[in-house]
Structures are given as structure tokens and as C-alpha cells.
C-alpha positions, 0 to 999 in steps of 0.5 A, a space after each residue: 509630061 512633068 509638071 513645071 514650076 511655071 505653067 504646071 502641066 500645060 503643053 502650051 508652055 513648050 515652044 514647037 522648036 523644043 528649045 526650052 530650059 529650066 532657070 537656075 537660081 541666078 536668073 529665076 527671079 522669084 518666078 519672073 523668069 517664066 516665059 523669058 526667052 534667051 539667046 544661048 550659045 556654047 563658049 567652052 566645055 571641059 572637052 575641047 572641040 565639043 562646042 558648035 560655035 556657029 549655033 546660037 539658039 533661042 530658049 524659053 524658060 519653062 521651069 525652075 532648075 532647083 525643082 525640075 525633074 532634070 536637075 543641074 549637074 553642077 551647083 551654080 548652074 544658070 540653065 538646064 537646057 532641054 535635050 534638043 537645045 543642048 544637042 544643038 549647041 554641042 557636038 558630043 555630050 560633055 557633062 556641062 558647058 559654059 554658055 553665053 546668054 542674053 535676053 
């Protein structure tokens, strides 16, 4: 298990659903984002037909994207989703997705 910016190497920080994320700088809020939960859904991708529009998931922020082991694929990334979370909101594997989210 890797160390996270929020709770070090505590396994308790990860939700049982495995829907978690690392916060991009826009929502990091000097670490206040740790533990926040967001409803997330895919709204578009570069590859048409890859969003699961009927899937809205709840993710928990457990890390900072800028310092996480899974770095953002693009600058300005809002969240880096766990593999389980990402795979639930998309059908295939586009390099990035546009998401809608709310706390």
C-alpha cells in the first residue's frame, strides 16, 4: 500500500467500495479536501460512447493528485479516480474523462 497525503499508510482511509480519488489542486484546499465525499459522473470523453451516463458514484478523497503515485494524465485535472471508480463511470478506457461532481 502506498502512503497518501491524507492518512499516511492507514488502510482505514479507503472505502470498502474502492471508490476513492486523489484531489487536483483546484479542490485540494490545502489538505481540507481529505475525507470529503463527492458524487461523480462522466459527462464526456474524447472517444464517443465511452461514458456510462447512468452511473453516478460516490468517491472519497484520500490523496493529493500532485504528489500521488498515480499522477494526473493532464494538467488541470480535478480528480484522479481509483481504477474501480474510473471503470464504473466509463465503458472502455479513454485516457481522460470530463466529469460532473458535487460534494
